[in-house]
MDTraj code that builds the backbone (N, CA, C; nanometers):
import mdtraj as md
import numpy as np

residues = "GLN LEU GLN ALA SER GLY GLY GLY LYS VAL GLN PRO GLY GLY SER LEU ARG LEU SER CYS ALA ALA PRO ARG SER ILE PHE SER GLY LYS THR MET GLY TRP TYR ARG GLN PRO PRO GLY LYS GLN ARG GLU LEU VAL ALA ARG ILE THR GLY ASP GLY SER THR LEU LEU ARG ASP SER VAL GLU GLY ARG PHE THR VAL SER ARG ASP ASN ALA LYS ASN THR MET TYR LEU GLN MET ASN ASN LEU SER PRO GLU ASP THR ALA VAL TYR PHE CYS TYR ILE LEU ARG GLY ALA PHE PRO SER ASN GLY ASP TYR TRP GLY GLN GLY THR LEU VAL THR VAL SER SER".split()
xyz = np.array([
    [10.1844, 8.2215, 11.6740],
    [10.0898, 8.2754, 11.6857],
    [9.9739, 8.2213, 11.5534],
    [10.0790, 8.1619, 11.4449],
    [9.9909, 8.0938, 11.3555],
    [9.9927, 7.9214, 11.3778],
    [9.8984, 7.9081, 11.3311],
    [9.8490, 7.7771, 11.3089],
    [9.8903, 7.6926, 11.1798],
    [9.9781, 7.6041, 11.1724],
    [9.9365, 7.5326, 11.0185],
    [9.8892, 7.3949, 11.0519],
    [9.8050, 7.3609, 10.9547],
    [9.7862, 7.2176, 10.9481],
    [9.7485, 7.1399, 10.8487],
    [9.7400, 7.0098, 10.8219],
    [9.6922, 6.9706, 10.7007],
    [9.8077, 6.9051, 10.6390],
    [9.9538, 6.8864, 10.6567],
    [10.0231, 6.7758, 10.6221],
    [9.9826, 6.6356, 10.6337],
    [10.0558, 6.5337, 10.5600],
    [10.0678, 6.4013, 10.6284],
    [10.1159, 6.3604, 10.4897],
    [10.1229, 6.2233, 10.4766],
    [10.1454, 6.1258, 10.3690],
    [10.0504, 6.0879, 10.2918],
    [10.1435, 6.1274, 10.1307],
    [9.9795, 6.0903, 9.9938],
    [10.0645, 6.0726, 9.8949],
    [10.0290, 5.9359, 9.8247],
    [10.0853, 5.8791, 9.6962],
    [10.0961, 6.0069, 9.5991],
    [10.2020, 5.9586, 9.5318],
    [10.2211, 6.0404, 9.3919],
    [10.0880, 6.0444, 9.3432],
    [10.0675, 6.2161, 9.2723],
    [9.9531, 6.2239, 9.2384],
    [9.8490, 6.2607, 9.3053],
    [9.8607, 6.2018, 9.4588],
    [9.7362, 6.2990, 9.5331],
    [9.7387, 6.4429, 9.5649],
    [9.6325, 6.4634, 9.6576],
    [9.5973, 6.6131, 9.7004],
    [9.6369, 6.6275, 9.8430],
    [9.6563, 6.7580, 9.8600],
    [9.6698, 6.7645, 10.0651],
    [9.6464, 6.9161, 10.0516],
    [9.5736, 6.9552, 10.1351],
    [9.5287, 7.1481, 10.1650],
    [9.5995, 7.1304, 10.3029],
    [9.6572, 7.2508, 10.3072],
    [9.7331, 7.2683, 10.3847],
    [9.6376, 7.4048, 10.4523],
    [9.6383, 7.4600, 10.5615],
    [9.5557, 7.5651, 10.6525],
    [9.6796, 7.6398, 10.7280],
    [9.6451, 7.7520, 10.7673],
    [9.7456, 7.8643, 10.8392],
    [9.6675, 7.9093, 10.8788],
    [9.5821, 7.9209, 11.0330],
    [9.5119, 8.0354, 11.0880],
    [9.5924, 8.1457, 11.1685],
    [9.5465, 8.2407, 11.1836],
    [9.5937, 8.3424, 11.2826],
    [9.5254, 8.4418, 11.3407],
    [9.5687, 8.4965, 11.4033],
    [9.5007, 8.5896, 11.4616],
    [9.4293, 8.7173, 11.3724],
    [9.3092, 8.7997, 11.4158],
    [9.2823, 8.8498, 11.2968],
    [9.3474, 9.0183, 11.3274],
    [9.4106, 9.0419, 11.4013],
    [9.4956, 9.1646, 11.4271],
    [9.6164, 9.1402, 11.3528],
    [9.6509, 9.0449, 11.2920],
    [9.8192, 8.9887, 11.2418],
    [9.7837, 8.9639, 11.0653],
    [9.6278, 8.9110, 11.0449],
    [9.6066, 8.8544, 10.9673],
    [9.5698, 8.9571, 10.8650],
    [9.4868, 9.0155, 10.8863],
    [9.3799, 9.1366, 10.8068],
    [9.5001, 9.2281, 10.7223],
    [9.4710, 9.1887, 10.6049],
    [9.5642, 9.2781, 10.4906],
    [9.6714, 9.2823, 10.4794],
    [9.7410, 9.1773, 10.5088],
    [9.8735, 9.1207, 10.5340],
    [9.9378, 9.0391, 10.3853],
    [10.0352, 9.0686, 10.3673],
    [10.0736, 8.9619, 10.2840],
    [10.1600, 8.8423, 10.3459],
    [10.1298, 8.7110, 10.2709],
    [10.1518, 8.6014, 10.3563],
    [10.1917, 8.5186, 10.2534],
    [10.2141, 8.3696, 10.3288],
    [10.2529, 8.2916, 10.2126],
    [10.3078, 8.1327, 10.2651],
    [10.3763, 8.0583, 10.2010],
    [10.4185, 7.9386, 10.2449],
    [10.5494, 7.9087, 10.2208],
    [10.6450, 7.8990, 10.2795],
    [10.8141, 7.8235, 10.2199],
    [10.7361, 7.6992, 10.2774],
    [10.8952, 7.6350, 10.1922],
    [10.8857, 7.4650, 10.2245],
    [11.0619, 7.4624, 10.2420],
    [11.0590, 7.3710, 10.2949],
    [11.2415, 7.3204, 10.3525],
    [11.2196, 7.1669, 10.2730],
    [11.2674, 7.1140, 10.1976],
    [11.2944, 6.9829, 10.1760],
    [11.4214, 6.8814, 10.2231],
    [11.4101, 6.7735, 10.2779],
    [11.5155, 6.7098, 10.3414],
    [11.6626, 6.7187, 10.2477],
    [11.7200, 6.7869, 10.3687],
    [11.8551, 6.8186, 10.3308],
    [11.9172, 6.9789, 10.2378],
    [11.8026, 7.0376, 10.2212],
    [11.7611, 7.1369, 10.1251],
    [11.7586, 7.2873, 10.1988],
    [11.7642, 7.3812, 10.1547],
    [11.7332, 7.5259, 10.2158],
    [11.5884, 7.5194, 10.1840],
    [11.5213, 7.6504, 10.2896],
    [11.3940, 7.6818, 10.2599],
    [11.3819, 7.7370, 10.1568],
    [11.2687, 7.7481, 10.0544],
    [11.2270, 7.7978, 9.9860],
    [11.0926, 7.8598, 9.9504],
    [11.0205, 7.9552, 9.8789],
    [10.9360, 8.0193, 9.8994],
    [10.8630, 7.9616, 9.7757],
    [10.7447, 7.9178, 9.8362],
    [10.6189, 7.8317, 9.7357],
    [10.5359, 7.9105, 9.6767],
    [10.4801, 8.0193, 9.7520],
    [10.3530, 8.0641, 9.7377],
    [10.3437, 8.1770, 9.8340],
    [10.2530, 8.2746, 9.7539],
    [10.2330, 8.4182, 9.8133],
    [10.1249, 8.4892, 9.7960],
    [10.0842, 8.5635, 9.9013],
    [9.9310, 8.6310, 9.8424],
    [9.9282, 8.7180, 9.9281],
    [9.8557, 8.8530, 9.8175],
    [9.8746, 8.9591, 9.9241],
    [9.7805, 8.9892, 10.0003],
    [9.7329, 9.1208, 10.0515],
    [9.5985, 9.1403, 10.1220],
    [9.4725, 9.1478, 10.0248],
    [9.5451, 9.1944, 9.9152],
    [9.4052, 9.2099, 9.8027],
    [9.3903, 9.1259, 9.6668],
    [9.4887, 9.0030, 9.7275],
    [9.4300, 8.8774, 9.6604],
    [9.5327, 8.8439, 9.5534],
    [9.6072, 8.9069, 9.5294],
    [9.7008, 8.8680, 9.4194],
    [9.8238, 8.7359, 9.4905],
    [9.8288, 8.6962, 9.3962],
    [9.8939, 8.5580, 9.4282],
    [10.0497, 8.5237, 9.3250],
    [10.1399, 8.4547, 9.3681],
    [10.2604, 8.4428, 9.3151],
    [10.2884, 8.2968, 9.3582],
    [10.3131, 8.2293, 9.2697],
    [10.3702, 8.0580, 9.2573],
    [10.5097, 8.0500, 9.2053],
    [10.5539, 7.9500, 9.2911],
    [10.6960, 7.8824, 9.2578],
    [10.6755, 7.8459, 9.1116],
    [10.7359, 7.8236, 9.0204],
    [10.7457, 7.7977, 8.8937],
    [10.7112, 7.6524, 8.9234],
    [10.7620, 7.5302, 8.9866],
    [10.7332, 7.4340, 8.9778],
    [10.6030, 7.3579, 9.0419],
    [10.5360, 7.4780, 9.0894],
    [10.3982, 7.4509, 9.1421],
    [10.3147, 7.4934, 9.0563],
    [10.3768, 7.5743, 9.0158],
    [10.2323, 7.6412, 8.8908],
    [10.1534, 7.5348, 8.8312],
    [10.0366, 7.5529, 8.8677],
    [9.9340, 7.4757, 8.7972],
    [9.9132, 7.3410, 8.8594],
    [9.9634, 7.3404, 8.9759],
    [9.9383, 7.2307, 9.0641],
    [9.8912, 7.2826, 9.2084],
    [9.9639, 7.3756, 9.2279],
    [9.9115, 7.4698, 9.3902],
    [9.8209, 7.5996, 9.3813],
    [9.7687, 7.5895, 9.4361],
    [9.6753, 7.7076, 9.4451],
    [9.6666, 7.7720, 9.6332],
    [9.7456, 7.9136, 9.6438],
    [9.6974, 7.9506, 9.7107],
    [9.5728, 8.0655, 9.7380],
    [9.5203, 8.0490, 9.8765],
    [9.4286, 8.1528, 9.8915],
    [9.4067, 8.1729, 10.0034],
    [9.3308, 8.3123, 10.0257],
    [9.2751, 8.3338, 10.1916],
    [9.1162, 8.3688, 10.2031],
    [9.0738, 8.3175, 10.3235],
    [8.9560, 8.3338, 10.3511],
    [8.9857, 8.4628, 10.4707],
    [8.9742, 8.5740, 10.4795],
    [8.9564, 8.7083, 10.5523],
    [8.8400, 8.6901, 10.6699],
    [8.7417, 8.6158, 10.6071],
    [8.6215, 8.5882, 10.7329],
    [8.6788, 8.5138, 10.8218],
    [8.7620, 8.3853, 10.7719],
    [8.7688, 8.3237, 10.9010],
    [8.9350, 8.3180, 10.9411],
    [9.0206, 8.4396, 10.8787],
    [9.1613, 8.4182, 10.9212],
    [9.2728, 8.3296, 10.9388],
    [9.2121, 8.3041, 10.7447],
    [9.3011, 8.1667, 10.7505],
    [9.3242, 8.1746, 10.6024],
    [9.4338, 8.1137, 10.5692],
    [9.5052, 8.0616, 10.4542],
    [9.4988, 7.9614, 10.4199],
    [9.5212, 7.9254, 10.2969],
    [9.5117, 7.7873, 10.2634],
    [9.6254, 7.7614, 10.1638],
    [9.6547, 7.6248, 10.1343],
    [9.7593, 7.6165, 10.0089],
    [9.6855, 7.4638, 9.9347],
    [9.6111, 7.4779, 9.8603],
    [9.5807, 7.3443, 9.7857],
    [9.6795, 7.2838, 9.7027],
    [9.6830, 7.1842, 9.7132],
    [9.8150, 7.1006, 9.6346],
    [9.7654, 6.9811, 9.5854],
    [9.7719, 6.9744, 9.4311],
    [9.7221, 6.8850, 9.3771],
    [9.8535, 6.8179, 9.2980],
    [9.8242, 6.6691, 9.2493],
    [9.9274, 6.6137, 9.1587],
    [10.0681, 6.6153, 9.1973],
    [10.0631, 6.5944, 9.3270],
    [10.1516, 6.5875, 9.4339],
    [10.2683, 6.4985, 9.3612],
    [10.4352, 6.5345, 9.3990],
    [10.4826, 6.4665, 9.3235],
    [10.6137, 6.4212, 9.4399],
    [10.6856, 6.3386, 9.4540],
    [10.7736, 6.3150, 9.5569],
    [10.8643, 6.4465, 9.5965],
    [10.9017, 6.4977, 9.4581],
    [10.9816, 6.6151, 9.4972],
    [10.9335, 6.7559, 9.5709],
    [10.8028, 6.7214, 9.6041],
    [10.7268, 6.8167, 9.7097],
    [10.7120, 6.7691, 9.8483],
    [10.7512, 6.6538, 9.8856],
    [10.8071, 6.6297, 10.0034],
    [10.8890, 6.7038, 10.0667],
    [10.8311, 6.7895, 10.2154],
    [10.9072, 6.8620, 10.2695],
    [10.8182, 6.9232, 10.3796],
    [10.9268, 7.0330, 10.4801],
    [10.8541, 7.0622, 10.5984],
    [10.7704, 7.2140, 10.5207],
    [10.6290, 7.2370, 10.5599],
    [10.5898, 7.3490, 10.4849],
    [10.5320, 7.4621, 10.5840],
    [10.5898, 7.5696, 10.5809],
    [10.5910, 7.6741, 10.7062],
    [10.4874, 7.7663, 10.6396],
    [10.4018, 7.8584, 10.6751],
    [10.3194, 7.9727, 10.6801],
    [10.3903, 8.0530, 10.7432],
    [10.3594, 8.1959, 10.6783],
    [10.4289, 8.3136, 10.7419],
    [10.3260, 8.4085, 10.7067],
    [10.3405, 8.5439, 10.7818],
    [10.2644, 8.6658, 10.7377],
    [10.3540, 8.7606, 10.7845],
    [10.3629, 8.8702, 10.6541],
    [10.4850, 8.9864, 10.7243],
    [10.4136, 9.0475, 10.8332],
    [10.5223, 9.1217, 10.8660],
    [10.4359, 9.2402, 10.9840],
    [10.4324, 9.3384, 10.8939],
    [10.5248, 9.4017, 10.8371],
    [10.5478, 9.5080, 10.7456],
    [10.5158, 9.4790, 10.5809],
    [10.5882, 9.5446, 10.4945],
    [10.5434, 9.5915, 10.3662],
    [10.6494, 9.4711, 10.2844],
    [10.7748, 9.4786, 10.3636],
    [10.8583, 9.3628, 10.3278],
    [10.8906, 9.2887, 10.4356],
    [10.9883, 9.1248, 10.3746],
    [11.0215, 9.0413, 10.4551],
    [11.1291, 9.1332, 10.5845],
    [11.0921, 9.0864, 10.7197],
    [11.1921, 9.1172, 10.8111],
    [11.2040, 9.0272, 10.9034],
    [11.2969, 9.0495, 11.0274],
    [11.3157, 8.9717, 11.1384],
    [11.1626, 8.9868, 11.2245],
    [11.0923, 9.0363, 11.2191],
    [10.9478, 9.0559, 11.2727],
    [10.8717, 8.9777, 11.2446],
    [10.8660, 8.9397, 11.1327],
    [10.7202, 8.8422, 11.0263],
    [10.6931, 8.7420, 11.1725],
    [10.5686, 8.6814, 11.1201],
    [10.5409, 8.5928, 11.1767],
    [10.5360, 8.4370, 11.1264],
    [10.5721, 8.3354, 11.1800],
    [10.5761, 8.2170, 11.1351],
    [10.5061, 8.0893, 11.2088],
    [10.4457, 8.0193, 11.1415],
    [10.4083, 7.8921, 11.1384],
    [10.4796, 7.8018, 11.2240],
    [10.4663, 7.6776, 11.2708],
    [10.5371, 7.5799, 11.3374],
    [10.5786, 7.4559, 11.2257],
    [10.5572, 7.4757, 11.1009],
    [10.5550, 7.3694, 11.0042],
    [10.4977, 7.2525, 11.0006],
    [10.4609, 7.1769, 10.9053],
    [10.3632, 7.0667, 10.8850],
    [10.4290, 7.0070, 10.7349],
    [10.4708, 6.8366, 10.7751],
    [10.5590, 6.7876, 10.7224],
    [10.4208, 6.7264, 10.5989],
    [10.4903, 6.7315, 10.4746],
    [10.4272, 6.6448, 10.3918],
    [10.4951, 6.5723, 10.3396],
    [10.4709, 6.4558, 10.3242],
    [10.5508, 6.3474, 10.2458],
    [10.4764, 6.2741, 10.1656],
    [10.5504, 6.2590, 10.0341],
    [10.4755, 6.2161, 9.9168],
    [10.5445, 6.1012, 9.8714],
    [10.5075, 6.0100, 9.8841],
    [10.5660, 5.8722, 9.8172],
    [10.4696, 5.7740, 9.8269],
    [10.4972, 5.6742, 9.7467],
    [10.4624, 5.4875, 9.7315],
    [10.4481, 5.4204, 9.8017],
])
top = md.Topology()
chain = top.add_chain()
for i, resn in enumerate(residues, 1):
    res = top.add_residue(resn, chain, resSeq=i)
    for name in ("N", "CA", "C"):
        top.add_atom(name, md.element.get_by_symbol(name[0]), res)
traj = md.Trajectory(xyz[None], top)
């Protein structure tokens, strides 16, 4: 039910904006965010935003990435600036069904970000 988009190939130092659209019924007031899975590595949390707009970013992306949400459009964004090859990964958006992570959470299909010259 989550539609992630915006991935692609970009040169080091470039920017991309990922989007994650969802039905209002599962978007409104929920905590949501982005994970990524680099090639050959485990999935890792990149960013999280709560229903009231509080954000959390992974240390390695702090100052370069911004997570935001547009409640009128039921869409979450991940603005990624000054990208480096280490940011290459499949990026997944998610929305918590409840207050804490569970097997019932919603996930997007993943969008590939490749940072390479």
